[in-house]
N, C-alpha and C positions, 0 to 999 in steps of 0.2 A: 632497333632504331635508337639512336643516341638521344638522351633527353637534353633539353636546353637548360643552360645554367640559370639559376634563379637569383644569383648574386648580381647586383647592379654593376660592379666593376667588370665582371665577366661579360655581361651584355655589352658594356661599352667597348671592351676589347674586341669582341666579335664584330660589332658594328664597324670599328676601325679597320679590321681585317677585310671585311666586305667592301668598305669604301676604297681601300688600297687596291683590291682586285678590279673594281670598276674603273678606277683612275688608270690602272695599267692598261686595260683594254682600250680606254679612250685615247691614251697616249699612242698605242699601236696604230689605231685608226688615223689619228691626226698626223703621225709621222709618215704614214703611207701616202697621205694626201699632200704632203709638202711639195712634192715635185710639180704639182699642178697649180700651186699658189703663185700669183704674180708677186713682184717685189713689193708693191704697195700693200697688198693683202697680208703678206708675211710680216711686213713692218708694223702694220696696224695690230696684228695679233700679238707680236712681240711687245709692243707698247702697252697693250692691255695686261699682259702677264706681268710686266714690270710694275705697273700701277698696283696690281693686286698684291704682289710681293712686298712692295714698299708700304702698303697700308698697314701691314703687321697684323691683319685680322684673319690670316689664312692659317689653318692648322699645319703642323709640321709635315705630316705625310703629304698633304696636298701641296705644300710649298716645294717639297722635293720633286714632286711630279711636274709642277709648273716650271721649276728651274730647268728640268731636263727638256721640257717642251720648248722653253725659251732658248736654250742652247741650240736645239735643232733649227729653230726659226732664225737665229743669228747666223748659223752656218749657211742657211738657204739665202738669206739676204746678202751675205758676203759673196757667195758664188755668183749671184745675179749681178752684183756690182762689178766683180772682176770680169765677168763676161762682157758687160757693157764697156768697161774700160779697155778691154782688148780690142773691141770693135772700133772704139774711138781712136786708139793709138796706132791704127794702120797708116802710119805716115812713112813717106819715103825719106830715108836719111842717107846722106853721103858718108864716105869713109871718115870724115872729121867729126861726124855727129850732128851736122847742121841739117835742119829740115829743108828738103828741096821740093816737096810736094806731098800730096795726100791721095790715098786711094779711096774710092767709094766703099761704104761699109760692106756691101755684098761681094766685093771683088776679092779674088783669091790670088 
């Protein structure tokens, strides 16, 4: 069995590595759950991440993890907005580009 380092710097480095592993696992779990988030929940989570990053009180490794989570949340929000926009834009347009009517959201 390997002995634990007695040097404080080595202990700090090991704690950092363990923290990075935990954050990576959390990130995998959260990313898997993104498809289930509503737009509002994803936006709230993104706002929380932005506030934490802007505070400047987050360690570098955690900042990197938070940034990656924020990027995934940003993508999720953008997808939801684009889907909503596509539903709204189901308008009937004539050959000149003028709107002549609209279809109900559920109509295909």
